[in-house]
C-alpha positions in Angstrom: 10.4 -34.6 22.4 14.0 -35.8 22.2 16.6 -35.8 24.8 20.1 -34.9 23.4 23.0 -33.0 24.8 24.5 -29.9 23.2 27.6 -31.7 21.7 25.4 -34.4 20.0 23.1 -31.7 18.6 26.0 -29.7 17.3 27.4 -32.7 15.6 24.1 -33.3 13.8 23.9 -29.6 12.7 27.5 -29.9 11.4 26.7 -33.1 9.5 23.6 -31.5 8.0 25.6 -28.5 6.9 28.0 -30.9 5.2 25.1 -32.5 3.3 23.9 -29.2 1.8 24.5 -28.8 -2.0 27.8 -27.1 -2.9 26.0 -24.5 -5.0 23.9 -23.5 -2.0 26.8 -22.9 0.4 29.4 -21.7 -2.1 28.0 -18.1 -2.1 27.9 -17.8 1.7 30.4 -15.1 2.4 31.1 -13.8 5.9 28.4 -16.0 7.4 28.8 -18.0 10.7 26.5 -20.8 11.9 25.7 -20.8 15.6 23.7 -23.1 17.8 21.9 -21.6 20.8 19.6 -23.2 23.2 16.5 -20.9 22.7 15.6 -17.6 21.2 16.0 -14.5 23.4 12.2 -14.6 24.3 12.6 -18.2 25.7 9.9 -19.6 23.3 10.0 -22.9 21.6 8.3 -21.6 18.5 11.4 -20.4 16.5 13.6 -23.1 15.1 16.2 -20.8 13.4 17.1 -17.2 12.6 19.0 -15.3 9.9 20.7 -12.4 11.6 22.1 -10.1 8.9 21.5 -8.2 5.7 20.5 -10.3 2.8 22.4 -10.0 -0.5 19.4 -8.4 -2.2 19.5 -5.5 0.3 23.2 -4.8 0.2 24.7 -2.0 -1.8 28.2 -2.8 -0.6 29.8 -5.3 1.7 33.4 -5.2 2.5 36.2 -6.1 4.8 35.8 -5.4 8.5 32.1 -6.2 8.5 30.8 -8.4 11.3 29.7 -11.7 9.9 26.0 -12.5 9.4 24.8 -15.3 11.6 22.5 -18.2 11.0 21.3 -19.4 14.3 19.8 -22.9 14.9 17.9 -23.2 18.2 18.5 -26.6 20.0 15.6 -26.8 22.4 12.8 -25.9 19.9 14.1 -28.5 17.6 14.3 -31.2 20.3 10.8 -30.2 21.5 9.3 -30.5 17.9 10.8 -33.8 16.8 9.9 -37.3 17.7 13.1 -39.1 16.8 16.6 -38.5 15.4 15.6 -38.9 11.8 12.9 -36.3 12.3 15.4 -34.1 14.0 17.9 -34.4 11.1 15.1 -33.5 8.6 14.0 -30.5 10.6 17.5 -29.2 11.0 18.1 -29.6 7.3 14.9 -27.7 6.5 15.9 -24.9 9.0 19.3 -24.5 7.5 17.9 -24.3 3.9 15.3 -21.8 5.1 17.8 -19.5 6.9 20.3 -19.7 4.0 17.6 -18.7 1.7 17.0 -15.5 3.8 20.7 -14.7 3.2 20.1 -14.9 -0.5 17.0 -12.6 -0.2 14.2 -15.2 -0.4 11.3 -14.2 1.8 9.0 -16.4 3.9 6.1 -16.2 1.4 8.4 -17.6 -1.4 9.8 -20.3 0.9 6.3 -21.3 1.8 5.5 -21.7 -1.9 8.7 -23.8 -2.4 7.8 -26.0 0.7 10.7 -24.8 2.9 8.7 -22.9 5.5 
């Protein structure tokens, strides 16, 4: 487990977002990235969550829609990682995983690709 305050964790998430390939993030329309301490159930099992309607399930998407959210949970990440390098890798994987859900890629396919 790593000890890290919220500001330092947010900075790592921001840094890892900046490191994602442009073609992965270019299509993210009306999506916000949020860091929360834990999931609503208080567990440490869930590292991230895509909260929205994937592109493959939309028939229309227009102005005035609330943004989809990609949530990264701080405490589960800190609990699962041994050091900062491990943390950066896990945050990167979580971001790719949740962005993939935005594009309509399910957990089974992500597992096949090594991102689950």
